[in-house]
N, C-alpha and C positions, 0 to 999 in steps of 0.2 A: 284415286288406283295407284294408273305411272310414277306420282312423286314417290308415298309409300317406297314399291318396289326397289327406285331406284335410289330412294333414302339408305335398304338393306345392303343392297348390290354396294357398297359406296365404307360401308365402317366394314361388309363381309372382308375386306379387300385389305383393307388397317389395320382389323385384325389377325393378317396370313404376314406383310408384310415390314411390320411388328409385337417385338416379341420378348418374354426372358425366360427363365430361366432359373429357377432358387436353388438348386442344389449342391449351382456354383460359387457360396459364396457361401462364408462363412454363418456359422445359427445365428440368434441375435444378441446366444450371455457372450460372445468379441463379441469387443470391441466397433461400433457405429465403421462406417467407413468414409464417414464426411469427417468422422473425428479423424481420420488419418492423409486426410486432406491439408496442404500448406495452405492452401486458399482455398476462402468461401465464395463463395459465390450464390445473388439471389436461386431466389426456383424459378426453376423454364416449364414447359406446358409439354414437356416430354416424360419417359416413364422410364422414373429413374426405382431400379426397388435396387434392395440384397441381393440378387440376380444380375447374371451373367445377359445383358440383351447382343439379338445376333439377329438383326433382318435387316434389308434390305429396307431404305429410309421412301419415303418420295416424293416426290420433286418432276420439278417445270424445265421441259424439251426446246423451252415457245422461244427459242435464241436461235434464230438462225443464218446465224455467222456459223453457231462451232460446225465444226469440219466433223463427222460422224465417228470417226477412231476415238473422238475429245465425249463422245455424241454419247457412246461402245464400255469407256473407264468407270472399272473400277475399283478404286483403295482400302484395300480394308487392314482399318485402323485396332492396330489392340495394344491396348498401354499398357506395360510393366506390372512384373504383383509385388506384392508387399511391400518396405523396403526396414532395413533398420529404421532410421531418418523416420521412416513416414510414421512407426512405429512411439519411436520420441516427438516430432510432434503433437504427437495423440494428444499428448500427457497436459495439467490445467500445468499452467507455468511454459510451455515451452511450444505451442502456438506459433504460425507467424502474425506478429503483431501485436502479442504478449508483449507486459512489460518488462524489462533486466529479461529480456529474451535472447539465448544466444548459441554461433555454430560451433562453442571452442569445448573442445573436446580431451581430460585427459590422452596421455604420447597412448596406452592398450586400448581405449575406443575407438582410434582412428579409424581401425582395417571394418569397423561395420558402417561410420559415416561419409566418413572420406571419399564419389565414386559407389555412392553403399548402396551393395549387393540384398538380393532378398532375404530376407528374415528365411524363422521356418511357415511363418500362412505366406510366406508371396512363394513360397515355391508349393506349397497344399495348393493352392489357387491354381501357379501353374500345368502343376498336376492336371488337376478341373478343368482345364482349359485344349491340351489333351487330346484327352476322354469325353470334354463334346468336342470334337472335330472329328475324333473315331466314329465315337458314341448315334449321331444323330444325323438324318436328313440330310442339317441346312448344312453345318459341319465338313460333310464328304460334302458337299460340293461344291463348299469351296475350297476344299484340298481339289480339286480336281482344279476351282478355276481361277488359280495362282500362279501366277507366270514370272514374279522372280522376288524376293526376297529383302524390304533395307529395314537396318534393324541400326538405333542410332548403336553410339560406339560407347553406352553407356555398361556395367557394366550391369546390373538389376531387365534391364533389356534385350541386351544378350546372353543372362540367363529365363530369361521367361521365355525365349524364342530357343533355345539350347533342350530344358526340358517339352517348352507346353505345341512345339509346331515342328522342330528340325525332325521327328521322331518323325516321321511323315513321308516326309524327304529323304534324295539319296544325296550324299555327295564325296569326295572326294575327303576320307580323315588326313590331317598332316605329324597329326602326333598324337601318341595311344593313351594317349588321358586327358579326359574329358575333363571340366570342372565340374559338374555335378552326375558322378556318378552315382550315388544313390540316389537320384528322381529321374533317373532315365532308363532308358531300353538298350542296354550295348549293342545292343544288333541294329541298333540302325540303318547306320552310318554302311556305308558299299548296297543300297539291299538289290536287288536288279526289278523284286515288284515295284518300286517304288519312282517315282517323277527324280530326277534331275533338276533343277531350276535355279539360279542366278545368286546365291546370297551372298551382299554390301551392304559390308557397314560402310555409315552412312552418317559425317559427321552433325549434316548442315539440319539434323531431325533431330538428334539430339535436348536435352535440358535448357533455358535457358536457366543460365547461371548464376538461381538464387543465394543459395549457400555451398557450403563449404560440401559436401551431396552430389553439388553437378559438374563437377569437376572431372575431371576424366582423367583417365590412365593412362601409363605408358603405351604408344600403338605395338610398339613390338612387345612388348609383353602381354599385352588381350590378344597378338595374332599367336602368341604362345597358350595361351590360356583359352582362347577361344579357336580351334585352327577351320572352323565349317568358314569364314567369314573368310567375303575379299577385305580385306588391310589396307587396299595398295593402290585401286584407280580413286578412290574419292579421299585422297588424303591428300592430293597432287597438289591440292591448293591451298594448304595450312600449312604453319608454320609445329618444329616439336608443340606447341601445346597446340591439339585439336581446339581447345574449348574454349571462352574470352577469356581472359587478362586482360590485365595495364599492366604497363610497362615507365620504366623509371625511360626514362629521351636517356640518361649518360651513357645504357647503358642496353641498346643497339650496339647490336653487334653489324659490323663494319660492311659484309656478305647477304647481310637484310638487306639494307640501308643502295646499299649500292645498286643490288636487284629488285626494291619498292622504286630504286630511278628509274633504272635501265630496261624494266619491264609493264606494261603500267597496269596496275591491278597484279603485280606477282598475285599477289597473298590475300588471300578475303579481307580487306576494309575492315568484317563488325566483328574480322574472331580481339583485335587486340586497340587501343592504347594507351595513354600514355595518362599518368600516374595521375600528374595538374591539372587535366580536363574533370576527371572522371566527378561526377555530384549523382551524392546522394538519393539515388529515391526510394527502395525500400520505407517499412515504420521503424522515424528514428524520434529519437528525442527523454524517449524516457527507459532509460536505459539499457534500451537492445545494443547487442556488441555484434561482430561478425567477420567471422573465420577469413574471409575474402570478399574479397569487390562481385557485387553486382551486374546483371549485360544490362547493361543503360538502353529501357523502353526503346528508342531510332536503330539499335544497331541488333532487337532480336529483333525490330522490324525488318529491317537486309535480308536478314536469316530465313526467315521462316517465306520473302517472298522470292529468293535466291532457291531453298527447297521446294514450292510453286508449282516452281517456273522447269524445275530438274524434274515431282512425279509427272507437269504435261508434255515433259519434253521425250519419256520415254517410249520410248514403241509401247510398249510391253501390259495389256488390254482389264490385263487385272493385276494389280502392286498390292502384294501384302506389307506392310510401313510397320516395324513393334516401336516404339518409340515412345513418350509420354505424355501427360495431362497440359502442360503450358502449353507442343504442339498441336497438342491437337483440340484444346478450347480455339489453338491460334487457325484451325482452320474449319473449323466447322460451326464454333461457338459455343457447345456442347460441353458439360462435364463428364469426363469419363472413371467411373469405379479401376481400384486395381485389375490385371484381364480383362480390363471389358469387353469384349467385341462387336466391330461392326462393320459389316460393307452398304459402304456408303457412298453414290454417287461421282463424280469428278463434278460433275454437274454444280450440284448441288456446294464443293467445295467451292467453287467457280464464280458461281453465284451470290457466297460470301466475301471474299476476299473484294472483289468490286464492290460490294456494298461497302464494307468496308476503308478503301481506296476510294470513293467518292463519298467520303462523311467529310 
C-alpha cells in the first residue's frame, strides 16, 4: 500500500513539472514542425507535441561540489519562431542532406534567406508566446523571475524576443521605429509598471553556421533595427563578422595580424579560419552546393563551451536565452520546436555538458 501511494506521488510530481499547451502551435493542417527542422534527430523519451512545452525539468542536485548560486540558477530557453528558411527546408528536395540541395537563391530572394527573418507563421508563433507568458500562471511567474535577457544577434531571434518577450518588460527605446510594429503593442516601451532588466545581444548564442541563413548582419544595422538590445558589451572580442567566416590569408589586415600577435586571443579564435584549412563536413557528394562555409564541429564546440562558461559566470539567477535549435541541442541534448519555451535548471545543463566532455 505504501509503495502504491509513493508511486502516485511521483507521477503527480512529473505531471505538474512537465506540460504542453496545444493551442500555441499551428493546427495539423499546417506543415509539420518536424519537417521544418533542418537537422533530424532520433526520437527521445521526452514529451514533444505540437504545443509549447513549458515546465520545469526534473533534475538532480547530488553534486555536493556545486555552489548554491549555480544550484538555484535557471535558464529559460526560447527557440525563435519559424523562418522563411525553415519553410524552404520543409519542402521535398530542399531538406538538409537531400541530393542537389542548395542555399543559393535569386538576388531578390536573399532578404528572405540570408540571416533569415521570421515568416508570417513565425510572427504568429511569437504572438502566441507573448500570450502564453501573459495569460498563464507559469508564464507570469517566469516573467517575475527573469533577471536578464540574452538574445542571439540573428534577426529571427531578435524578432522573436521583440514580439514575444519584450512587451512584458520596460526598456529605453533609442529610435522611433520598431521592426515589428504590426505585431507588437507599441505601448510596451518605458512603461512604469513593467520591470527593466538587462537585454544583451550575445554572439556566443548565435546558431551554428550551417547555411546562408545563419550568417549574421552588420552590428550597426542591427542596433538601429533592434534598439532595445545592447550591441556593444558582448561584441568586444569579435571581428566585424561576428559569425563564423573563412578568410584568405592574404587579405587578413595588418591591424588584425598585429593585434592577434600583440594581444593573446584578441579575437575569439573560433570565429574565423583560413580558407585553405577548411574541410567540408556537411552532406556532400550528391550534388549539394552551399553558398558559404559551415562552422566546423570543433569551432562550434569551442564557442558553445564559451557560452556555457558565460552563463555559469553570470550573477543573475534566472536568465532568459532566446536562441536556436543547434545551441539548445548542445546545451540540453533535446529537440526544441519553433517558439518552444522551457525553464531548465542550470544543473541539468552542467550535467549534460560534463557528460559530453567525458565521452
